[in-house]
N, C-alpha and C positions, 0 to 999 in steps of 0.2 A: 558317392555322388560328388561331382565337382562343385567347388565353392570359389568365390572371388578371392584372390590372394590379398586384395586391398581391404575390403570391408567384410569378408566372410559371408556374403549374401548368396542365397540359392537362386535368386531371381536373375537368370542368365538367358541370353539368346545365343544360338549358334551363329557365328559371324564369318563364315567362309573358312578357308584353310590357309595354312602357311607352310611353305616348303623351304627347307634349308639342307645343309650337308648331312644332317642326321636323319632326315626323313620328312614325312608329311604329317602335320599336326592340325587338329581342330582348333579354330579360333573361337573365343567367346566374347560377348559384350555384356557387361554388368548393367542392369537396369537401374540400380541404386546409385552407384558412384560413377557410372559412365566410363568405366575403364575397359580397355581391350586387353586380352591376355590369351595365352595358350596353356593347355593342361600338360605341362612338361616339367618334371622334376629335374631335368638336366639343363634348365635355362642358363645361359651364359657359360656353359661348359663346352669346350672344344673336343673333348674325348667322347667317343660313342658309348652307348649304354652297355654294349657287349664287353668292352674293355674294362669298364668300371665294375661290372658284375663279376667278371673273371678275377679281378684283383681282390675284391672283397671276399669272394668264396675261398680263395687261397690264403688270404689273411686269417680267416676263421680257422683254417686247418693248421695254423702255426708256422707257415713258411716265412722265411726271412724276407723283409721288404726288398733287399737287393736281389734276391732270387726271383721274386714276383716281377720286378721291373725287367729282368732279363727275359723271363718267360713271355711278357707282353711283347717284347721286341721279336722273339722267335715266332710266336703264334700270330700276332697282328701286324708286325712290321711297323710298330709305332714306338718311338722313343719317349719315355716319360721318366721323370726323376722320382726318387724315393719320397721327396717332399710332396709331389703330386699325389702319391698313394696315401700319405697321411692326411692330405686335404680331403680326399674322397671319403676316407673313414670318418673324419670329423663331420663332414657335410651330411652324411646319411645316418650318423649315430642316433639322432632323435627318433628315427623310425624304429630302430632296434630297441631303444629305451622305452618307446610306447608299447611295444609287444611285451617287454619285461614288466610293465606296470599294469597289465590287464589282470583283473580279478579272476582267479582260477575256480570256475564253477564245477561242481561235481567231483571234487577231490575227496579222498577218503579221510576219515578222522585220525588216521595214523600217519605220522611224518617221521622220517628217519633223518637224524641230525649228526653231523660230524664235521671235521676240518681236516685238511691235508696241507703239506708243505709245498710251497713253490719258491722260486728264486727271483728276487728283485735286487738289482745292482749287486749281485753276488751274495746277498744276505738272505736269511730265511724269512719268508713271509707266509701268510696263512690264507687259504681259500676255504671259507665256511659255506656250507650249503645244507638245505633241508630238501628232502625228496619225498614225493608222494608215494604211498605204498601200492596204489592201484594203477594210476595213469603213468607212473614212473617219470613225471615231469619235475623240474626244479621249482620249488615254491618260493625260495628266497636264497640269496647268496650275497656275500660281501668279501672284500679283500682287506686284510689288516696286516700290520707289521708287528703286532703284539698278540698275546694269547691270554688276555685277562677276562674277568667276569663281564666287564663292560663290553668287550668285543663279542662275547657270547650273547649278551643281551641285544646288541646291535643286529646280529644275524637273525635272532628270533623276531625282532621288530620288523625287519625287512620281510620275513615270511608272513607275519601278521597283516602287513599292508596288502598282501596278495589274496588274503582270504575274503570270500564274498560275505556280504552282510548277513546272509542266511546261515552262515556256518555256525554250528553250536560249539562254542569253546569248551563247554563242560564235557563234551564227548571226545575232546582232543587227547591223543596219546602220542608222546614223543619218545622215540626209541633212540638211545645213544649208548656210548660206552661209559666207563666209570669215572669220567672227569669230575673232579670234586665240585667245581663251580657250576656245573650244569643244572642240578636240581634247583638251586637258589635262583639262577637266571630265569628258569622256566616259570617259577612262581611269581617273580617280579614283573614279568612281561605278560603272562597269560592268566595270572591269578591262581587260586587254589583249586579251581575246577579242572584244570588241565592235569593229566597224569604223566608221570615220567617213568619209563621202563629202562632199566640198565640191563643190557643183555649179558648173559653169563659166558658166552663163547660162541664159536661158529656153529656148534651143534644145537644151540638154543633156537627154538622155532621163531623167536622174535629177534634174531640176530640182525646185524647191520650189513649183511652181504649186499643189499640193494644199493646202498650208497658207496660201498667199497667198489662196486662196479663202475661207479661214476669216476672214481679217482684214476681209472685207466686212461682217462683223457689226458693225464699229465704227460703221456708219451707224445702228445701233439702240442704241448704247451711250450712256447719258447721261454728263454730267460729274459726277463723284462729289465729295463733300465730305470723306470719310475713306476710308482703306484698308479698314476694316471694312465700310463700305457697298459698296465695289467687290467685296469677297470674297463678300458675301451675294448680290449681283446675279449674279456669274459662277457661284456654286454652283447657283443655280436654272437659269441659262441653260445650263450644261454638262449638267446632268441631263436637261433636255428634249432637248438636241441629241443626246446619246448614245442616248436612248430611240428617237428617230427613226431613227438610223443603225444601231444594233446590235441584232440579234434577241435575243442573249443577255441584254442589259440590259432590253429591252422585255418579255421573258417572265419576268423575275425576280419574286420575291415582293415585293421593295421597290417595283418599278414597279406591280405590281398594287395594293398598298396605297395608293400615291400616286394611282392612277387612280380609286380609290373616292372620293377627296376632290376631285381637280381635274377628273376626267372629261375628259381631254385626247385621247381616242381617237375622239371622235365629231364632232358638227357643229362645235363650237367648238374646232377643233384649233389647234395652234400653227403659226406660220409657219416653214417649213423654209428655212434659209439655205444 
């Protein structure tokens, strides 16, 4: 539902239409603050919605910014700089962040936990993630440059933030490898009610194959210059991934609002990893 961008009021009147180079938009009048506005996330932007959606979809796939700018010229005959691409990503990042902050209802009591290596400025960094055993969605993730117990706890706290209030922590089981710091980290974050299972190998029924499949995404991950750049990339990547995997996320208002901008549910859908 549309709200006033000034006072967030729902008391609105439809107040005619406005036409510009990007199309026709409904105008609204706020009864509370008397402000007129249009429901358009591209306000003050000269680039069309299709171009921005094209750029963000390809950013998520790990393509180089310079390549995306070239493709924009080839497909749309519009010249844009790499800095314009960075501006679009920063502008719409809060929408992706809102999707990544949704509580995940209906997930299983078993989470698979691990980390993998990525490159930031030529140095090793770590992508931590916890994945649900049934819905296959990512429950929590972080990017770190170290691999300490505090980093492990930070990844668990991020997953705990996504758990709904109805989730029973005493039934939680976390499956991981034999990393020595993991058991202590689990106890300090989730308490002694949560169980930790160290899988014995790939033939073990509770192995970590589920999250190992997630690491195939590294084939599409570029080498980053800064940690902030890596976080922006995985914020977008994870939001798209969970929209594809989880009905609750896909049917949320946040995903609906994002779909109005990116149009990811139709012909130009994202690649499912």
